[in-house]
VEXMITOR-971642 format. One record per residue: residue number from 1; x negated, z negated, y negated of N, C-alpha, C in turn; chain. Coordinates in pm, whole numbers. Layout:
BEGIN
> NUM; X; Z; Y; X; Z; Y; X; Z; Y; A
...
end
This chain:
BEGIN
> 1; -730; -10059; -5069; -719; -9890; -5063; -786; -9847; -5211; A
> 2; -790; -9785; -5225; -844; -9644; -5350; -722; -9576; -5388; A
> 3; -741; -9692; -5510; -639; -9625; -5627; -696; -9526; -5668; A
> 4; -601; -9338; -5619; -702; -9242; -5717; -698; -9224; -5859; A
> 5; -573; -9286; -5873; -630; -9298; -6030; -746; -9327; -6101; A
> 6; -805; -9468; -6052; -814; -9543; -6063; -1064; -9462; -6098; A
> 7; -1051; -9362; -5972; -1180; -9298; -5943; -1274; -9257; -6023; A
> 8; -1191; -9219; -6108; -1284; -9173; -6230; -1206; -9245; -6422; A
> 9; -1356; -9241; -6451; -1332; -9318; -6543; -1422; -9259; -6734; A
> 10; -1305; -9255; -6758; -1388; -9200; -6905; -1509; -9238; -6983; A
> 11; -1513; -9385; -6938; -1677; -9504; -6992; -1735; -9514; -6968; A
> 12; -1889; -9525; -6936; -1984; -9522; -6830; -1940; -9705; -6848; A
> 13; -2040; -9695; -6677; -2033; -9800; -6607; -2096; -9874; -6672; A
> 14; -2218; -9866; -6761; -2275; -9999; -6844; -2210; -10036; -7019; A
> 15; -2136; -9945; -7014; -2052; -9974; -7144; -1882; -10035; -7077; A
> 16; -1877; -9980; -6957; -1752; -10038; -6947; -1795; -10230; -6898; A
> 17; -1908; -10219; -6883; -1934; -10375; -6757; -1976; -10445; -6893; A
> 18; -2031; -10411; -6962; -2055; -10459; -7080; -2208; -10567; -7040; A
> 19; -2309; -10480; -6960; -2369; -10599; -6947; -2561; -10533; -6990; A
> 20; -2610; -10607; -7044; -2723; -10587; -7071; -2823; -10517; -6929; A
> 21; -2914; -10385; -6929; -2958; -10413; -6860; -3175; -10394; -6907; A
> 22; -3234; -10450; -6876; -3319; -10397; -6893; -3464; -10276; -6897; A
> 23; -3459; -10240; -6927; -3596; -10116; -6908; -3664; -10079; -6820; A
> 24; -3622; -10016; -6714; -3721; -10040; -6568; -3786; -9863; -6595; A
> 25; -3906; -9839; -6577; -3967; -9704; -6523; -3935; -9703; -6387; A
> 26; -4009; -9557; -6317; -3969; -9542; -6236; -4108; -9552; -6192; A
> 27; -4163; -9635; -6041; -4263; -9675; -5992; -4335; -9628; -5885; A
> 28; -4358; -9488; -5894; -4388; -9432; -5714; -4511; -9456; -5682; A
> 29; -4474; -9469; -5529; -4676; -9487; -5487; -4614; -9379; -5324; A
> 30; -4747; -9335; -5300; -4770; -9300; -5179; -4641; -9291; -5052; A
> 31; -4642; -9451; -5014; -4570; -9565; -4923; -4448; -9526; -4968; A
> 32; -4381; -9553; -5095; -4252; -9562; -5122; -4165; -9424; -5116; A
> 33; -4309; -9342; -5163; -4192; -9190; -5173; -4183; -9132; -4992; A
> 34; -4306; -9155; -4907; -4246; -9132; -4772; -4140; -9198; -4693; A
> 35; -4138; -9372; -4752; -4015; -9402; -4716; -3888; -9367; -4806; A
> 36; -3883; -9284; -4829; -3770; -9238; -4954; -3751; -9083; -4884; A
> 37; -3862; -9026; -4836; -3847; -8915; -4740; -3760; -8858; -4658; A
> 38; -3847; -8975; -4591; -3778; -9008; -4423; -3613; -9071; -4418; A
> 39; -3580; -9207; -4512; -3461; -9202; -4501; -3357; -9127; -4570; A
> 40; -3374; -9088; -4708; -3340; -8982; -4721; -3272; -8825; -4701; A
> 41; -3365; -8758; -4608; -3383; -8668; -4537; -3255; -8709; -4491; A
> 42; -3250; -8822; -4357; -3214; -8912; -4187; -3066; -8900; -4283; A
> 43; -3046; -8960; -4377; -2898; -8998; -4429; -2859; -8787; -4458; A
> 44; -2906; -8717; -4473; -2841; -8579; -4534; -2810; -8518; -4402; A
> 45; -2950; -8553; -4260; -2885; -8521; -4145; -2769; -8580; -4103; A
> 46; -2731; -8676; -4140; -2655; -8767; -4023; -2504; -8698; -4115; A
> 47; -2510; -8650; -4168; -2382; -8653; -4299; -2304; -8448; -4273; A
> 48; -2431; -8409; -4301; -2417; -8245; -4287; -2467; -8180; -4165; A
> 49; -2414; -8040; -4139; -2453; -7931; -4078; -2611; -7913; -4083; A
> 50; -2578; -7869; -4244; -2725; -7767; -4296; -2742; -7784; -4455; A
> 51; -2866; -7785; -4515; -2863; -7741; -4613; -2924; -7649; -4655; A
> 52; -2840; -7583; -4719; -2929; -7421; -4822; -2952; -7436; -4934; A
> 53; -3020; -7348; -4959; -3089; -7280; -5131; -3092; -7172; -5114; A
> 54; -3056; -7116; -5264; -3140; -6922; -5296; -3146; -7010; -5460; A
> 55; -3249; -6914; -5503; -3287; -6930; -5631; -3393; -6937; -5677; A
> 56; -3459; -6980; -5549; -3615; -7035; -5529; -3712; -6970; -5621; A
> 57; -3724; -6813; -5630; -3752; -6745; -5721; -3722; -6788; -5829; A
> 58; -3641; -6820; -5881; -3654; -6858; -6054; -3764; -6965; -6042; A
> 59; -3797; -7069; -5941; -3875; -7143; -5973; -4025; -7096; -5975; A
> 60; -4026; -7004; -5885; -4162; -6950; -5870; -4177; -6876; -6060; A
> 61; -4079; -6802; -6043; -4136; -6733; -6165; -4166; -6788; -6342; A
> 62; -4117; -6904; -6305; -4148; -7029; -6426; -4276; -7035; -6559; A
> 63; -4306; -7017; -6545; -4430; -7053; -6688; -4490; -7221; -6593; A
> 64; -4588; -7214; -6564; -4601; -7341; -6419; -4691; -7403; -6543; A
> 65; -4722; -7371; -6671; -4827; -7477; -6772; -4685; -7588; -6898; A
> 66; -4533; -7562; -6819; -4477; -7642; -6899; -4379; -7710; -6779; A
> 67; -4317; -7826; -6900; -4264; -7937; -6835; -4132; -7895; -6822; A
> 68; -4060; -7872; -6639; -3983; -7860; -6571; -3821; -7955; -6629; A
> 69; -3732; -7934; -6600; -3587; -8022; -6654; -3475; -7958; -6599; A
> 70; -3420; -8005; -6475; -3313; -7909; -6403; -3254; -8012; -6476; A
> 71; -3094; -7947; -6502; -2972; -8046; -6514; -2850; -7956; -6396; A
> 72; -2761; -8061; -6385; -2717; -8025; -6287; -2500; -8118; -6299; A
> 73; -2377; -8073; -6260; -2313; -8175; -6230; -2334; -8224; -6155; A
> 74; -2200; -8355; -6164; -2313; -8464; -6101; -2100; -8537; -6044; A
> 75; -2016; -8475; -5969; -1910; -8557; -5885; -1882; -8601; -5735; A
> 76; -2076; -8647; -5745; -2053; -8660; -5573; -2153; -8786; -5554; A
> 77; -2120; -8870; -5453; -2199; -8973; -5454; -2298; -8916; -5338; A
> 78; -2376; -8795; -5339; -2480; -8719; -5266; -2566; -8703; -5390; A
> 79; -2534; -8637; -5536; -2576; -8581; -5593; -2691; -8567; -5614; A
> 80; -2740; -8720; -5655; -2879; -8760; -5672; -2955; -8765; -5545; A
> 81; -2913; -8731; -5422; -2992; -8731; -5282; -2983; -8591; -5272; A
> 82; -2932; -8555; -5333; -2953; -8380; -5324; -3091; -8356; -5407; A
> 83; -3082; -8354; -5507; -3127; -8371; -5660; -3264; -8399; -5607; A
> 84; -3290; -8491; -5501; -3412; -8540; -5534; -3469; -8481; -5360; A
> 85; -3423; -8395; -5325; -3429; -8343; -5190; -3492; -8218; -5253; A
> 86; -3447; -8145; -5376; -3466; -8034; -5442; -3650; -8025; -5508; A
> 87; -3614; -8127; -5561; -3736; -8179; -5623; -3870; -8204; -5561; A
> 88; -3830; -8336; -5486; -3964; -8371; -5362; -3949; -8242; -5244; A
> 89; -3893; -8236; -5204; -3900; -8121; -5018; -3922; -7983; -5069; A
> 90; -3815; -7949; -5197; -3883; -7785; -5154; -3971; -7715; -5325; A
> 91; -3931; -7805; -5384; -4075; -7767; -5537; -4154; -7869; -5497; A
> 92; -4136; -7968; -5415; -4305; -8028; -5376; -4322; -8125; -5486; A
> 93; -4224; -8178; -5577; -4276; -8239; -5738; -4235; -8388; -5671; A
> 94; -4250; -8409; -5776; -4188; -8612; -5824; -4068; -8606; -5870; A
> 95; -3951; -8594; -5870; -3827; -8621; -5912; -3753; -8726; -6033; A
> 96; -3788; -8790; -6122; -3752; -8847; -6255; -3606; -8779; -6256; A
> 97; -3523; -8931; -6219; -3413; -8929; -6242; -3338; -9012; -6346; A
> 98; -3236; -9015; -6380; -3202; -9191; -6518; -3039; -9202; -6385; A
> 99; -3069; -9319; -6387; -3024; -9404; -6282; -2912; -9534; -6368; A
> 100; -2752; -9530; -6359; -2738; -9684; -6450; -2694; -9763; -6338; A
> 101; -2700; -9882; -6400; -2698; -9962; -6317; -2778; -9960; -6219; A
> 102; -2999; -9984; -6225; -3044; -9980; -6196; -3070; -10036; -6091; A
> 103; -3024; -10163; -6198; -3064; -10346; -6094; -2972; -10403; -5978; A
> 104; -2883; -10266; -5933; -2794; -10314; -5848; -2861; -10230; -5750; A
> 105; -2957; -10135; -5766; -3040; -10050; -5662; -3184; -10073; -5682; A
> 106; -3278; -10142; -5692; -3385; -10139; -5760; -3537; -10078; -5722; A
> 107; -3453; -10072; -5532; -3522; -9967; -5542; -3564; -9854; -5545; A
> 108; -3449; -9767; -5619; -3488; -9643; -5635; -3565; -9594; -5687; A
> 109; -3626; -9705; -5796; -3735; -9699; -5881; -3877; -9668; -5820; A
> 110; -3874; -9681; -5710; -4021; -9650; -5618; -4005; -9471; -5558; A
> 111; -3890; -9435; -5569; -3811; -9306; -5528; -3810; -9197; -5683; A
> 112; -3845; -9265; -5793; -3858; -9148; -5885; -3747; -9210; -6007; A
> 113; -3630; -9282; -5957; -3544; -9355; -6081; -3610; -9387; -6178; A
> 114; -3487; -9419; -6257; -3513; -9534; -6402; -3394; -9538; -6460; A
> 115; -3400; -9614; -6531; -3246; -9711; -6543; -3206; -9608; -6642; A
> 116; -3071; -9649; -6719; -3062; -9629; -6856; -2939; -9679; -6837; A
> 117; -2970; -9688; -7000; -2818; -9810; -7115; -2722; -9726; -7143; A
> 118; -2598; -9736; -7142; -2481; -9671; -7226; -2412; -9759; -7335; A
> 119; -2475; -9835; -7319; -2358; -9953; -7374; -2346; -9864; -7547; A
> 120; -2446; -9824; -7574; -2486; -9736; -7708; -2593; -9625; -7752; A
> 121; -2539; -9602; -7810; -2605; -9475; -7843; -2778; -9528; -7845; A
> 122; -2800; -9617; -7915; -2886; -9718; -7992; -2967; -9757; -7768; A
> 123; -2893; -9835; -7703; -2948; -9849; -7581; -2977; -9769; -7487; A
> 124; -2963; -9655; -7485; -2937; -9551; -7431; -3133; -9477; -7493; A
> 125; -3184; -9527; -7626; -3321; -9438; -7651; -3414; -9443; -7555; A
> 126; -3468; -9613; -7464; -3565; -9590; -7404; -3598; -9519; -7355; A
> 127; -3432; -9513; -7272; -3475; -9405; -7146; -3544; -9270; -7175; A
> 128; -3411; -9150; -7301; -3470; -9096; -7325; -3613; -9064; -7396; A
> 129; -3668; -9167; -7425; -3798; -9115; -7479; -3865; -9134; -7307; A
> 130; -3823; -9237; -7215; -3908; -9168; -7108; -3884; -9053; -7075; A
> 131; -3770; -9044; -7030; -3767; -8878; -7000; -3852; -8788; -7106; A
> 132; -3853; -8778; -7157; -3987; -8674; -7213; -4115; -8709; -7175; A
> 133; -4119; -8804; -7193; -4264; -8872; -7175; -4324; -8822; -7007; A
> 134; -4234; -8869; -6936; -4272; -8851; -6798; -4263; -8715; -6738; A
> 135; -4200; -8578; -6830; -4243; -8484; -6800; -4413; -8415; -6820; A
> 136; -4408; -8499; -6921; -4571; -8411; -6967; -4632; -8451; -6833; A
> 137; -4661; -8531; -6760; -4735; -8500; -6623; -4674; -8426; -6576; A
> 138; -4687; -8268; -6515; -4603; -8130; -6486; -4587; -8140; -6334; A
> 139; -4662; -8275; -6270; -4623; -8275; -6116; -4472; -8361; -6084; A
> 140; -4386; -8408; -6189; -4301; -8492; -6221; -4157; -8363; -6253; A
> 141; -4091; -8392; -6213; -3980; -8312; -6279; -3829; -8360; -6329; A
> 142; -3806; -8333; -6457; -3666; -8438; -6498; -3537; -8370; -6423; A
> 143; -3428; -8453; -6325; -3328; -8420; -6255; -3200; -8453; -6360; A
> 144; -3142; -8418; -6430; -3020; -8475; -6517; -2896; -8470; -6507; A
> 145; -2830; -8554; -6512; -2718; -8493; -6522; -2577; -8456; -6663; A
> 146; -2604; -8409; -6702; -2563; -8381; -6866; -2420; -8424; -6930; A
> 147; -2366; -8410; -6820; -2185; -8491; -6850; -2233; -8619; -6881; A
> 148; -2313; -8700; -6866; -2289; -8855; -6914; -2216; -8921; -6799; A
> 149; -2111; -8893; -6608; -2013; -8959; -6576; -1982; -8885; -6503; A
> 150; -1913; -8910; -6393; -1864; -8871; -6268; -1765; -8790; -6284; A
> 151; -1743; -8648; -6298; -1636; -8596; -6290; -1597; -8549; -6162; A
> 152; -1443; -8490; -6167; -1431; -8428; -5996; -1497; -8338; -6002; A
> 153; -1477; -8314; -5931; -1540; -8170; -5834; -1437; -8069; -5877; A
> 154; -1525; -7921; -5904; -1491; -7834; -6047; -1389; -7869; -6127; A
> 155; -1462; -7967; -6183; -1330; -8039; -6328; -1418; -7928; -6418; A
> 156; -1318; -7820; -6475; -1350; -7765; -6546; -1262; -7802; -6757; A
> 157; -1336; -7799; -6886; -1417; -7723; -6873; -1508; -7821; -6866; A
> 158; -1612; -7772; -6875; -1799; -7870; -6807; -1859; -7870; -6928; A
> 159; -1890; -8024; -6992; -1922; -8081; -7145; -2004; -8164; -7132; A
> 160; -2098; -8162; -7277; -2216; -8230; -7181; -2275; -8281; -7347; A
> 161; -2282; -8378; -7235; -2307; -8503; -7378; -2471; -8489; -7429; A
> 162; -2507; -8532; -7550; -2659; -8459; -7638; -2722; -8470; -7574; A
> 163; -2752; -8558; -7474; -2859; -8600; -7423; -2985; -8536; -7348; A
> 164; -2950; -8440; -7329; -3009; -8316; -7263; -3094; -8261; -7362; A
> 165; -2987; -8191; -7453; -3031; -8117; -7540; -3136; -8198; -7672; A
> 166; -3130; -8327; -7604; -3177; -8464; -7764; -3358; -8446; -7740; A
> 167; -3316; -8423; -7535; -3487; -8440; -7429; -3535; -8326; -7508; A
> 168; -3489; -8196; -7443; -3547; -8072; -7479; -3575; -8060; -7620; A
> 169; -3540; -8057; -7724; -3580; -8110; -7871; -3685; -8139; -7850; A
> 170; -3719; -8273; -7812; -3809; -8314; -7810; -3943; -8329; -7704; A
> 171; -3910; -8269; -7624; -3990; -8189; -7542; -4070; -8054; -7590; A
> 172; -3973; -7979; -7674; -4081; -7886; -7734; -4178; -7921; -7886; A
> 173; -4083; -8035; -7902; -4161; -8091; -8015; -4284; -8109; -7984; A
> 174; -4293; -8186; -7820; -4452; -8260; -7855; -4527; -8182; -7725; A
> 175; -4430; -8074; -7629; -4553; -7970; -7589; -4536; -7834; -7567; A
> 176; -4487; -7816; -7693; -4477; -7661; -7777; -4366; -7579; -7684; A
> 177; -4319; -7591; -7576; -4184; -7489; -7459; -4148; -7651; -7354; A
> 178; -4064; -7592; -7317; -3964; -7651; -7144; -3897; -7571; -7134; A
> 179; -3929; -7592; -6955; -3807; -7467; -6890; -3699; -7574; -6857; A
> 180; -3588; -7519; -6853; -3485; -7595; -6814; -3429; -7492; -6697; A
> 181; -3365; -7558; -6664; -3284; -7473; -6501; -3211; -7516; -6462; A
> 182; -3058; -7491; -6489; -2945; -7506; -6431; -2937; -7514; -6249; A
> 183; -2799; -7653; -6224; -2812; -7613; -6055; -2670; -7601; -6039; A
> 184; -2666; -7573; -5901; -2516; -7583; -5909; -2511; -7612; -5763; A
> 185; -2452; -7703; -5714; -2404; -7802; -5605; -2302; -7779; -5465; A
> 186; -2276; -7729; -5381; -2144; -7700; -5270; -2210; -7803; -5180; A
> 187; -2054; -7823; -5125; -2103; -7959; -5025; -1906; -7862; -4950; A
> 188; -1973; -7823; -4864; -1882; -7697; -4786; -1852; -7699; -4666; A
> 189; -1704; -7702; -4633; -1694; -7699; -4496; -1717; -7487; -4452; A
> 190; -1779; -7494; -4361; -1778; -7345; -4284; -1750; -7334; -4134; A
> 191; -1812; -7309; -4108; -1751; -7259; -3934; -1768; -7407; -3857; A
> 192; -1838; -7536; -3847; -1906; -7589; -3852; -1807; -7740; -3858; A
> 193; -1780; -7849; -3769; -1736; -7932; -3771; -1744; -8005; -3899; A
> 194; -1907; -8020; -3945; -1966; -8071; -4104; -1977; -8009; -4179; A
> 195; -1937; -8040; -4312; -1983; -7985; -4400; -2118; -7973; -4399; A
> 196; -2161; -7816; -4553; -2275; -7837; -4558; -2305; -7825; -4730; A
> 197; -2448; -7824; -4782; -2543; -7825; -4828; -2535; -7718; -4930; A
> 198; -2469; -7619; -5005; -2545; -7486; -5046; -2525; -7536; -5238; A
> 199; -2723; -7470; -5236; -2740; -7500; -5373; -2768; -7388; -5407; A
> 200; -2746; -7338; -5564; -2806; -7220; -5616; -2867; -7288; -5707; A
> 201; -2943; -7213; -5740; -3073; -7279; -5871; -3042; -7184; -5950; A
> 202; -3054; -7149; -6099; -3045; -7096; -6188; -3154; -7010; -6250; A
> 203; -3154; -6859; -6332; -3244; -6848; -6425; -3302; -6962; -6562; A
> 204; -3453; -6972; -6530; -3476; -7018; -6588; -3524; -7025; -6778; A
> 205; -3445; -7111; -6888; -3420; -7121; -6989; -3543; -7146; -6989; A
> 206; -3599; -7100; -7120; -3748; -7123; -7187; -3737; -7179; -7326; A
> 207; -3738; -7290; -7356; -3691; -7306; -7473; -3844; -7347; -7575; A
> 208; -3865; -7293; -7696; -3963; -7285; -7791; -3931; -7355; -7918; A
> 209; -4031; -7354; -7979; -4023; -7389; -8179; -3969; -7235; -8193; A
> 210; -3957; -7146; -8170; -3865; -7081; -8254; -3729; -7063; -8169; A
> 211; -3714; -7098; -8045; -3558; -7049; -7997; -3506; -7182; -7994; A
> 212; -3529; -7293; -8038; -3449; -7431; -7988; -3343; -7413; -8109; A
> 213; -3221; -7447; -8078; -3086; -7475; -8199; -3085; -7613; -8222; A
> 214; -3004; -7608; -8310; -2936; -7727; -8338; -2885; -7800; -8200; A
> 215; -2922; -7963; -8218; -2860; -8026; -8100; -2717; -7971; -8054; A
> 216; -2596; -7974; -8173; -2488; -7930; -8067; -2442; -7787; -8044; A
> 217; -2562; -7664; -8126; -2525; -7580; -8027; -2610; -7572; -7906; A
> 218; -2712; -7644; -7936; -2805; -7640; -7796; -2701; -7654; -7639; A
> 219; -2600; -7776; -7717; -2530; -7869; -7565; -2499; -7778; -7594; A
> 220; -2383; -7730; -7651; -2212; -7582; -7581; -2280; -7526; -7478; A
> 221; -2410; -7421; -7532; -2503; -7309; -7479; -2520; -7366; -7316; A
> 222; -2586; -7481; -7337; -2671; -7551; -7173; -2545; -7568; -7112; A
> 223; -2404; -7589; -7156; -2322; -7631; -7119; -2248; -7456; -7011; A
> 224; -2246; -7397; -7103; -2152; -7275; -7077; -2203; -7229; -6972; A
> 225; -2393; -7259; -6985; -2483; -7179; -6906; -2446; -7280; -6753; A
> 226; -2421; -7370; -6770; -2431; -7430; -6571; -2308; -7410; -6554; A
> 227; -2159; -7380; -6610; -1997; -7353; -6609; -2042; -7203; -6554; A
> 228; -2112; -7115; -6593; -2132; -6979; -6543; -2182; -6967; -6440; A
> 229; -2320; -7065; -6420; -2333; -7098; -6236; -2297; -7121; -6142; A
> 230; -2228; -7218; -6223; -2100; -7293; -6079; -2013; -7267; -6089; A
> 231; -1965; -7115; -6123; -1818; -7072; -6067; -1890; -6905; -6017; A
> 232; -1985; -6890; -6077; -2028; -6765; -5967; -2069; -6804; -5879; A
> 233; -2130; -6930; -5844; -2131; -7033; -5698; -2043; -7034; -5642; A
> 234; -1884; -7040; -5699; -1817; -7119; -5594; -1772; -6957; -5575; A
> 235; -1727; -6891; -5621; -1698; -6771; -5610; -1740; -6685; -5481; A
> 236; -1888; -6680; -5499; -1934; -6631; -5425; -1949; -6683; -5257; A
> 237; -1904; -6834; -5251; -1888; -6887; -5133; -1781; -6809; -5093; A
> 238; -1637; -6845; -5194; -1480; -6826; -5162; -1506; -6655; -5097; A
> 239; -1556; -6576; -5149; -1603; -6487; -5052; -1666; -6463; -4976; A
> 240; -1753; -6533; -4908; -1817; -6529; -4796; -1991; -6441; -4812; A
> 241; -2035; -6481; -4948; -2144; -6404; -4958; -2221; -6532; -5006; A
> 242; -2337; -6508; -4832; -2415; -6630; -4830; -2529; -6505; -4815; A
> 243; -2599; -6439; -4898; -2690; -6343; -4905; -2798; -6425; -4930; A
> 244; -2945; -6472; -4856; -3035; -6492; -5011; -3083; -6661; -5009; A
> 245; -2993; -6684; -4895; -3001; -6858; -4870; -3110; -6885; -4791; A
> 246; -3221; -6994; -4843; -3306; -7027; -4738; -3245; -7184; -4642; A
> 247; -3288; -7213; -4581; -3250; -7309; -4523; -3352; -7456; -4505; A
> 248; -3345; -7556; -4553; -3380; -7675; -4561; -3410; -7753; -4402; A
> 249; -3301; -7772; -4333; -3245; -7766; -4222; -3130; -7716; -4169; A
> 250; -3123; -7716; -4074; -2978; -7675; -4001; -3007; -7781; -3872; A
> 251; -2833; -7885; -3835; -2820; -7928; -3706; -2847; -7861; -3566; A
> 252; -2876; -7877; -3498; -2842; -7853; -3350; -2681; -7819; -3335; A
> 253; -2627; -7782; -3298; -2491; -7778; -3282; -2419; -7853; -3202; A
> 254; -2335; -7945; -3192; -2258; -8024; -3108; -2223; -7989; -2965; A
> 255; -2226; -8111; -2889; -2234; -8054; -2702; -2098; -7932; -2693; A
> 256; -1974; -7999; -2797; -1848; -7888; -2807; -1867; -7789; -2859; A
> 257; -1950; -7789; -2932; -1940; -7675; -3023; -2029; -7580; -2986; A
> 258; -2130; -7627; -2900; -2185; -7515; -2816; -2097; -7481; -2662; A
> 259; -2006; -7572; -2622; -1916; -7519; -2469; -1848; -7392; -2596; A
> 260; -1813; -7437; -2708; -1681; -7302; -2750; -1774; -7177; -2778; A
> 261; -1945; -7215; -2796; -2058; -7073; -2812; -2009; -7002; -2706; A
> 262; -2059; -7084; -2581; -2002; -7040; -2430; -1912; -6951; -2430; A
> 263; -1793; -7034; -2429; -1640; -6927; -2379; -1651; -6854; -2458; A
> 264; -1660; -6835; -2612; -1679; -6689; -2667; -1738; -6613; -2623; A
> 265; -1866; -6621; -2638; -1948; -6521; -2518; -1916; -6458; -2407; A
> 266; -1809; -6580; -2326; -1831; -6507; -2203; -1668; -6463; -2206; A
> 267; -1572; -6455; -2299; -1444; -6448; -2313; -1426; -6379; -2244; A
> 268; -1314; -6535; -2199; -1247; -6631; -2107; -1115; -6625; -2129; A
> 269; -1025; -6562; -2108; -886; -6561; -2190; -830; -6634; -2116; A
> 270; -699; -6651; -2257; -655; -6860; -2277; -789; -6980; -2376; A
> 271; -880; -6926; -2389; -962; -7021; -2403; -930; -7028; -2547; A
> 272; -822; -7001; -2698; -815; -7032; -2786; -878; -7058; -2849; A
> 273; -1041; -6961; -2823; -1084; -6953; -2955; -1124; -6808; -2997; A
end
């Protein structure tokens, strides 16, 4: 039986278990990406009625000669798979994503994951350096959860650890500029018996050597930016403001839902719908 009080810990898993894990970079290939595309897509299709997104125009308006980092809250087992589809299916790029305890799921390396050890700031440095170097290839997009640990849905305030700001500053130093894009994800029941994935892609924040702030200030500003986007996204959903969404996939209605729709059209008295 799950103890709800133990679902969330403020201590990262690698620090909690005190297990050293050798750093392993991502190791993608056409074959393994095809496998990941198939299985991850099928996993989402099995569990969700639809995957919808908006804000794609913000991605198109970015400076295409500058590396891109996406940052999102982390409160759900599906977050990494959703991030994979944003990068690989929508943006047509390859994801690079930090995963703690990657030794438990080493096959994820072939989908773009690399491990991070959070036992100490020193232990995590190799992953942070790799993150900066990985986006030199503009076909790669870094997808990061800057809270550093899983939080409950709609946890407020959103607070970041300094890893994102560190990566952004080092990227500016190395490449001259870096694009940052906040991402809000909601898993929402609408009118179907299965939930939908609703994604909003925020406006690009471009940092350069003139606009880069001190790490603490940058961390606070980026956290506020993501929180504002997430709050707006949640409010829009709560008010049924669904304009502008594009659909990655939408399932065919189940047989009993098709009967329900038919009954609605025929207006059978006493149908209860």
